[in-house]
C-alpha positions in Angstrom: -0.4 -0.4 -0.4 1.8 3.5 -1.0 2.5 5.9 1.7 0.5 8.9 1.8 3.8 12.0 3.0 3.6 16.0 3.0 6.1 17.6 1.2 7.6 19.3 4.4 9.0 15.6 5.1 9.9 14.7 2.2 12.0 17.5 1.9 13.8 16.4 5.4 14.2 12.7 4.6 14.2 12.6 1.6 16.8 9.5 1.1 14.2 7.1 3.0 11.3 7.9 1.2 13.5 7.6 -2.2 14.2 4.1 -0.9 10.6 3.4 -0.4 9.6 4.8 -3.1 11.6 1.0 -4.8 9.4 -1.1 -3.1 5.9 1.1 -3.0 4.9 4.6 -4.3 4.8 7.6 -2.1 2.7 9.7 -2.8 3.0 13.7 -1.9 0.9 16.0 -0.8 0.5 19.8 -0.3 -1.8 21.5 1.6 -3.6 17.6 2.5 -3.8 17.3 -1.1 -2.3 14.7 -3.4 0.3 16.2 -6.0 2.6 14.2 -7.1 4.2 10.2 -6.5 7.6 9.1 -6.0 8.1 5.9 -7.4 10.5 3.4 -8.3 12.2 4.0 -12.2 11.2 0.3 -13.4 7.7 1.6 -12.0 7.5 4.6 -14.4 9.1 2.6 -17.7 6.1 -0.2 -17.1 3.8 2.3 -17.3 5.1 5.0 -19.7 4.7 1.7 -22.0 1.3 1.6 -21.8 0.7 4.8 -23.1 -2.5 4.9 -25.4 -2.3 4.0 -28.9 -4.4 6.3 -31.6 -5.0 4.9 -35.1 -7.2 7.3 -37.4 -9.4 5.1 -39.1 -9.3 6.6 -42.4 -5.8 4.8 -42.5 -7.3 1.1 -41.3 -8.1 -1.2 -44.7 -10.7 -3.4 -45.6 -9.5 -6.7 -43.5 -9.3 -4.4 -40.2 -12.7 -2.6 -41.2 -14.5 -5.9 -41.7 -12.9 -7.4 -37.9 -14.1 -4.4 -36.2 -17.6 -4.3 -37.7 -17.8 -8.0 -36.8 -16.5 -7.7 -33.7 -18.8 -8.0 -30.2 -19.0 -6.5 -27.0 -16.7 -8.6 -24.4 -19.8 -9.7 -22.0 -19.7 -7.1 -18.9 -20.5 -3.9 -20.8 -23.7 -3.3 -22.4 -23.8 -0.6 -20.2 -21.1 1.5 -22.7 -23.4 0.9 -25.2 -25.5 4.1 -23.7 -22.5 6.4 -24.7 -23.7 4.9 -28.2 -27.0 7.6 -27.9 -25.9 10.3 -26.8 -26.1 13.9 -29.0 -22.3 13.7 -29.2 -21.8 10.6 -30.6 -23.6 11.8 -33.7 -21.5 14.1 -35.4 
């Protein structure tokens, strides 16, 4: 479970919190609100690799479009269909 500490505590004991962050992320607060997170470099690299990739539909081939058209929603996500009924989705 991540530790939560004030920015003043981190300033006074940076080395200790740096060591702690290797094991679990350390949430750093300012004025009582979470502001930053100190984490292990390996965790940062792992998370940054999960950045979202976006592809334009105009770049898809016919086989890709056919696969999308034939796909079905995984069970348990039926509530997402309501998002298709919003005015913004009809543009």
